[in-house]
N, C-alpha and C positions, 0 to 999 in steps of 0.2 A: 146687241144680240137679244133675240127673243127667247125667253126661257119658258118652257112648257111644264115645269114641275107642278104648278098649280092644277093643271089638268089631271094629273095622276092622283092628287089628293081629292079633287072633286069627283073623279070616277070612283075612287075607293068608297066614298060615303054615299054614292048614288046606288040605285037599284040595278044599274047597268054594269057591264064588264066588257073585256076585250071580245069575248065570244058574241055577246049580243050586239055590240057595235058592228062586227063584221057580218054576222048572219041575219040579224033582224033589220038592221039599218043599212046594210050593204056598203059599209065603209071598208075601204081596201086595207089589207094588212100593211101595204107599203106606207099608207098615210099614218097608221099607228106607229110604224117603225120610225117615220120622220119625226113624229111627236116625241117618241122615246129618246131620240138622238138630237133634239133641239134643232132640227132642220126646217127649212121653210115649208109652210103649208098655205093654202089659199084662204082668203077671208070668207069664201063660201063655206069652206070646211069649218072654220071657226063658228060661223053662223049656224051651221048644222049641229055642231057639238053643243052650242048654247041651247038650241031648241030641244035636242035630245035629253040633255042633262038638266034642263030648266035652270040655267045659271047665267051669269054675266061674263063678259069678255075677260075681266080680271080673274075669274075663276078658271080660266083656260091658260092665260099667258101673262107674263110680265116682261117689261123691258129692263135689261141689265146692261149698262154701259160696258163696252169691251174694246180693247186695243185692236181686235180683229174686225171691227166695223169698217166699212169702206170710208175713205176720206170724203168729206163734203166740200 
């Protein structure tokens, strides 16, 4: 499972917020909802967030092993 809790910590210490992500950078509210609920987002979105927040991927997401992961 991908956990997006690092994103919220990164956002908190940045100069950006939910409002600027949606209004200034035209990120959809549904994307932010997906981040909040640890749902899938695209790598393009991760790339955009890294550019906007000036951070690395690990500042956006981490992998957490889960029984809910699909079998390999």
